[in-house]
ZAMARGU-4260 file (C-alpha; in steps of 0.2 Angstrom, whole numbers, plus 5000, padded with zeros to 4 digits):
<rodrens>
0) 4830/6451/4985 | 4825/6436/4995 | 4817/6436/5012 | 4827/6425/5024 | 4820/6415/5039
5) 4828/6427/5051 | 4845/6436/5055 | 4858/6431/5067 | 4844/6430/5080 | 4826/6426/5078
10) 4821/6444/5083 | 4831/6451/5068 | 4823/6451/5050 | 4835/6448/5036 | 4836/6447/5017
15) 4848/6441/5004 | 4852/6454/4990 | 4860/6444/4976 | 4873/6452/4964 | 4880/6446/4948
20) 4894/6434/4950 | 4905/6423/4938 | 4909/6410/4951 | 4899/6397/4960 | 4890/6406/4975
25) 4878/6402/4988 | 4869/6418/4984 | 4864/6410/4968 | 4862/6392/4974 | 4847/6381/4970
30) 4839/6374/4986 | 4833/6356/4984 | 4827/6352/5001 | 4825/6358/5019 | 4819/6373/5028
35) 4820/6391/5023 | 4838/6398/5024 | 4843/6410/5037 | 4856/6423/5038 | 4868/6412/5048
40) 4865/6397/5036 | 4871/6408/5021 | 4886/6415/5031 | 4892/6398/5036 | 4889/6390/5018
45) 4899/6404/5010 | 4913/6402/5022 | 4914/6383/5019 | 4913/6385/5000 | 4927/6397/5000
50) 4938/6385/5009 | 4936/6371/4997 | 4939/6382/4982 | 4958/6380/4987 | 4959/6363/4980
55) 4957/6354/4963 | 4957/6337/4971 | 4941/6332/4981 | 4939/6343/4996 | 4927/6346/5011
60) 4925/6359/5024 | 4914/6359/5039 | 4910/6376/5047 | 4903/6381/5063 | 4900/6400/5066
65) 4909/6405/5050 | 4925/6396/5055 | 4931/6379/5049 | 4931/6365/5062 | 4937/6352/5050
70) 4945/6352/5033 | 4949/6337/5022 | 4955/6331/5005 | 4954/6314/4998 | 4970/6304/4998
75) 4974/6294/4982 | 4965/6277/4982 | 4972/6267/4967 | 4971/6280/4953 | 4956/6289/4960
80) 4952/6301/4974 | 4936/6298/4982 | 4925/6312/4988 | 4918/6303/5003 | 4936/6301/5010
85) 4937/6320/5010 | 4921/6321/5020 | 4927/6308/5032 | 4944/6317/5035 | 4935/6334/5038
90) 4923/6326/5050 | 4936/6317/5060 | 4945/6333/5064 | 4931/6338/5077 | 4916/6327/5077
95) 4909/6337/5092 | 4909/6354/5083 | 4903/6346/5067 | 4887/6342/5074 | 4875/6355/5068
100) 4888/6361/5056 | 4888/6367/5038 | 4897/6356/5025 | 4904/6361/5008 | 4912/6350/4995
105) 4920/6355/4978 | 4914/6340/4968 | 4897/6333/4964 | 4890/6323/4979 | 4889/6304/4974
110) 4880/6291/4984 | 4895/6285/4993 | 4898/6302/5000 | 4880/6304/5004 | 4880/6288/5014
115) 4896/6293/5023 | 4887/6309/5028 | 4871/6300/5033 | 4879/6286/5043 | 4878/6287/5062
120) 4873/6301/5073 | 4878/6315/5063 | 4867/6331/5061 | 4871/6343/5047 | 4861/6360/5044
125) 4867/6364/5026 | 4876/6354/5013 | 4883/6364/4998 | 4891/6356/4982 | 4891/6359/4964
130) 4878/6346/4961 | 4870/6331/4969 | 4867/6314/4960 | 4849/6308/4961 | 4854/6293/4972
135) 4863/6305/4984 | 4848/6317/4985 | 4837/6302/4990 | 4849/6296/5004 | 4851/6314/5011
140) 4832/6319/5010 | 4827/6303/5018 | 4840/6304/5032 | 4836/6322/5037 | 4819/6331/5035
145) 4826/6349/5037 | 4844/6349/5030 | 4846/6362/5017 | 4854/6355/5001 | 4861/6368/4990
150) 4869/6366/4972 | 4880/6380/4966 | 4886/6374/4949 | 4903/6368/4943 | 4914/6383/4943
155) 4920/6383/4962 | 4937/6391/4959 | 4941/6409/4962 | 4944/6419/4946 | 4959/6430/4945
160) 4957/6446/4954 | 4941/6451/4963 | 4937/6461/4978 | 4927/6458/4995 | 4919/6471/5006
165) 4913/6473/5024 | 4901/6486/5030 | 4905/6497/5044 | 4895/6511/5052 | 4895/6525/5040
170) 4905/6516/5026 | 4911/6501/5018 | 4928/6493/5017 | 4934/6485/5001 | 4949/6475/4998
175) 4957/6463/4985 | 4953/6445/4989 | 4966/6434/4997 | 4968/6421/4983 | 4986/6417/4986
180) 4989/6399/4989 | 5005/6390/4992 | 5019/6400/4984 | 5032/6387/4986 | 5046/6398/4978
185) 5044/6410/4993 | 5045/6397/5006 | 5062/6395/5016 | 5067/6381/5027 | 5075/6390/5042
190) 5078/6375/5053 | 5093/6363/5052 | 5082/6349/5047 | 5073/6349/5031 | 5054/6343/5031
195) 5051/6326/5025 | 5041/6324/5009 | 5026/6319/5020 | 5028/6334/5031 | 5030/6345/5017
200) 5013/6339/5009 | 5005/6341/5026 | 5012/6359/5028 | 5005/6364/5011 | 4988/6357/5016
205) 4987/6365/5033 | 4994/6382/5026 | 4979/6383/5014 | 4967/6378/5029 | 4974/6391/5041
210) 4971/6405/5029 | 4952/6403/5032 | 4952/6402/5051 | 4949/6418/5060 | 4965/6426/5067
215) 4974/6422/5078 | 4974/6405/5070 | 4984/6389/5072 | 4980/6373/5064 | 4987/6356/5067
220) 4985/6342/5054 | 4992/6329/5042 | 4993/6329/5023 | 4974/6325/5021 | 4965/6333/5035
225) 4965/6345/5050 | 4966/6337/5067 | 4964/6353/5078 | 4960/6371/5074 | 4963/6385/5086
230) 4956/6402/5079 | 4948/6418/5084 | 4960/6420/5099 | 4968/6436/5105 | 4985/6429/5107
235) 4994/6415/5098 | 4998/6405/5114 | 4979/6403/5116 | 4977/6398/5098 | 4991/6385/5100
240) 4983/6378/5116 | 4966/6377/5108 | 4973/6368/5092 | 4982/6356/5104 | 4967/6353/5114
245) 4957/6349/5099 | 4970/6338/5091 | 4973/6327/5106 | 4984/6312/5103 | 4983/6315/5084
250) 4995/6330/5087 | 5010/6317/5089 | 5019/6317/5072 | 5008/6330/5065 | 5012/6347/5058
255) 5006/6365/5062 | 5002/6380/5052 | 5001/6398/5059 | 4992/6412/5049 | 5005/6425/5056
260) 5022/6425/5064 | 5025/6419/5082 | 5031/6434/5091 | 5039/6423/5105 | 5043/6404/5105
265) 5030/6400/5118 | 5017/6395/5105 | 5029/6384/5096 | 5034/6376/5112 | 5016/6371/5116
270) 5015/6363/5098 | 5032/6354/5100 | 5027/6348/5117 | 5011/6340/5110 | 5021/6331/5097
275) 5021/6342/5082 | 5036/6339/5071 | 5036/6353/5058 | 5029/6371/5058 | 5025/6383/5044
280) 5023/6401/5048 | 5026/6418/5039 | 5041/6423/5049 | 5046/6441/5052 | 5046/6443/5070
285) 5061/6451/5079 | 5062/6435/5089 | 5062/6423/5075 | 5079/6416/5080 | 5072/6410/5097
290) 5059/6400/5088 | 5072/6393/5075 | 5084/6389/5090 | 5069/6380/5099 | 5065/6370/5083
295) 5083/6365/5081 | 5084/6359/5099 | 5069/6348/5096 | 5074/6342/5079 | 5058/6350/5071
300) 5057/6357/5054 | 5052/6375/5052 | 5047/6384/5036 | 5044/6403/5033 | 5032/6407/5020
305) 5036/6426/5019 | 5018/6431/5019 | 5003/6430/5031 | 4985/6426/5030 | 4976/6437/5043
310) 4957/6435/5043 | 4945/6446/5053
</rodrens>
């Protein structure tokens, strides 16, 4: 058991009770630098680390209040994928929200990535990675006096199976982890136009990103990064508006992913009006045809996945 700096608020005491685990975990991380960890630091670090588990390629997630504000992967550069590019793609999603955020990466942090993090007016609370190169540690510790640097080891991917739990008053809810990724064999193009190769790559990326955003969730992005994230809304129209507002001009030519079906075509209308050209969503609404018709009228591609990714 480890006493934490404080709980969600300074007047609340908190502690970490670590349990045995066969996958990289912030509960078992080694802290190399920075202030004592707090309850929120660990919640955010766990959320960010869980996002980057989705990819084998270099990936980065920046979290604020346990929900992603930016997710990025590294595009091919020659025959390599550079980790620093994943960070830059994630940070570009929402630089305002990223200030004071918690960052997780799925590969060891090298000096190029550390320098990309340290450049400019960025401020990061926690950085989580499998490990840090010595030169990277030097850059980060000299840049920020109090940033928490956590190494979690190399096995960041989920094992098969596994459960998660949530305490409620008088009991505990336990469920199987949602480790389903892109099950392309279940995907069905329901629009007249097929997605282009670039759109399909973007749809796959954003489908993995949206599953980690609190419902109702809509994410706008490209093949290597999110552009606008709308989450934690009580209706899908509000989530669409929030995603569009965050994406701004970057929504033009981008794709969108929704964690559950659109019950009406009003959400897709907002996305298409902003310039989105392809949408991926579970489908299953009694009004699916209205959304299909809208996408056909606008020349957009629409893909149904057949499964949803609610997150509460």
